[in-house]
N, C-alpha and C positions, 0 to 999 in steps of 0.2 A: 500494501498499501503505500501508496505519495501522500496524500486526504484524504479527510475524512470528514464531512460536513454533516449538522447536523442540529436538524430545527424542529426543540419542542412544544408544538402545534396545539397541544390541551392533554392535561391530565391523565393518565392510561396506572388506574388500581389498582388494585389488587382482584380479582375477583375468579371464577372456575366459570366463565361464559370464552370458549376464543378469539384470542384476534384475526387478525387476517394479516400477513408480512407479501406485499409482491415489491419484488426488483425487480429490470430492463437495468438496460442499455440506452447509453445515452449516447453516447462518442463512443469512435473506436477510429487511433492516430497509428503513427506509426509504430508508438513506443510503448502509445498504451490509453488505453480504453476506461470510461468513466460507467459506474453503475451506479442511478438508482433505488431507491426505498421511497415505500409505502408500509406506514402501518396505523393498521384501518380496523374498522367495524362497520360495516354496512350503513351507516350512518356517520359516519365519525374520521376524520385521519386525527388520531395523536402525532405517529414522529413525518417527515421529511427524510432524510440521507441525502449522497452522495459520496462515492468511496472513484480514489482516481488508484487505477491498480498499472503497473508494471509490470509486466513478464521478467523475470530477472534471471537472469545461467549459473548454477546455484557453482559447475567447473571453474568459470573464466571469475566468479566470483564480480558478477558484472551487468545491468540491465541489462537484456537483447528490445527484437525489437517482433514485431508477433507477425506471428509468421498467415502463407495464407493460411494454412488447415485452421488458423486460431481465428481465424476474420470469418474464412467464411459460417463456421461456425456461429462462436457473435451477431454476425446479420445475421440471426434467425430470431436471436430476439434486440434487435436494434424496435427502437419508439423512444422518436425527439420529440414526438406529441405532446410526451407527459413531461409538464417540474415537478424537477422536485428542488433540496437545495443546488440556491446558485452559486 
């Protein structure tokens, strides 16, 4: 992870009912991608967040570019029409 932002929109107090966590890709660059999230129930959004992820080559100990195979997989989850924390 290179960056993580969280906007706490509404308090989410302890309860037994589940909440939904939705995630989607908002941006795919050459060497990073951004994933957005919402924690919500049908009537309320409690949290909006986004994370910038950078692929890392463990052997070389440095960031690396996103491969064509990874890009193809990630493109299935792109939805830049939804917005999370900017």
